C-alpha positions, 0 to 999 in steps of 0.5 A: 499500500502507498505510504499515504494510505498508511498515514491516513490509516493512522490519522483515522485511528487517532481521530478516535482520540478527539471523541474522548479528549478533543483538546489532544486531537491536533497532537494525536492526528499529527503524531499518527500521520508521522507514525504512519509514514515512519516505517517507510523510512527504510525504503532504501535500506531493507524495505519492509524489514528495517523499520517494519515490525508487525509484531513488536510495535504492538506491545510498545503501543499497548504500553504507551496506551497504558501510560497515556491513561495514567498520565494523559498529556500531549507527549503521551498521547502523541507517543501512543498514536505514533506507535499505533500508527506504525504498528498498523502500517506494518500489519497492513503491508501483509494485506497488500502486494509483494515487494517488487518493482512491478507488484501487479505481476504478483511474483514476490512472496515477501510482504513484510518481515516478521522479526518475531518469527524470523521470516517474511510474511506472504502478501495477501494482495487484498489491495493488489499493489501500492498505487492500485485504484483500490489503494487510492479508494481506501486512502480516501475512505480512511480520510473521512473520520479525521477530516470531520475532527481535524482543524484547518491546517490538518484538513489541508494536510489530509486533503493534500495527502488524498490528492497525492494518493490519487495522483500516484495511482494514476501514474503508478504503472509508469513508475517502473519504466521511469525507475529503470531509465533513471537507474541507467544513469547510476555509476557502476561503482554505486549500483550495489546501493540500488535496491534489488527490487529496482533492477528486476527484469 
């Protein structure tokens, strides 16, 4: 799934905070947005393995949640929303496509690495690939709850994120060809740093 879908899933969950503690909503939504994006910072360094923890994020999120109940404040609410969004992201990747340059071919059996089990989880492909039409639709639906509770600045961020999702979905099938063209300009001494999936046939 797209990073934007993950960010929107995080803010959708965090929008529940607004029901119980509306004064914490801006911090909760912002932290969840960042947490939803955070695992994908490993895009060029062991993607879906280095910062993706489909098991280990959850206990930390639960512990942070307990802390937030005992000591409710901007910092604890932000921490729990960040960790929940990161945990959700890592888990959601199982329901998308595989880790490959052209995931619509469905040739990869690597969705996300499970450090607890020491193996890759297989993609279920409920969302066929990142940038698929259903991926953009899911992101748009996930944007509805936070749009109802967010203030103006966050509404702009959420709306822009939905627009980026739709835009990416429109060009997604062309991305591999562009990527392969650009890789042709990478010096031979640097090709070892190009992620394996970017040089697939």
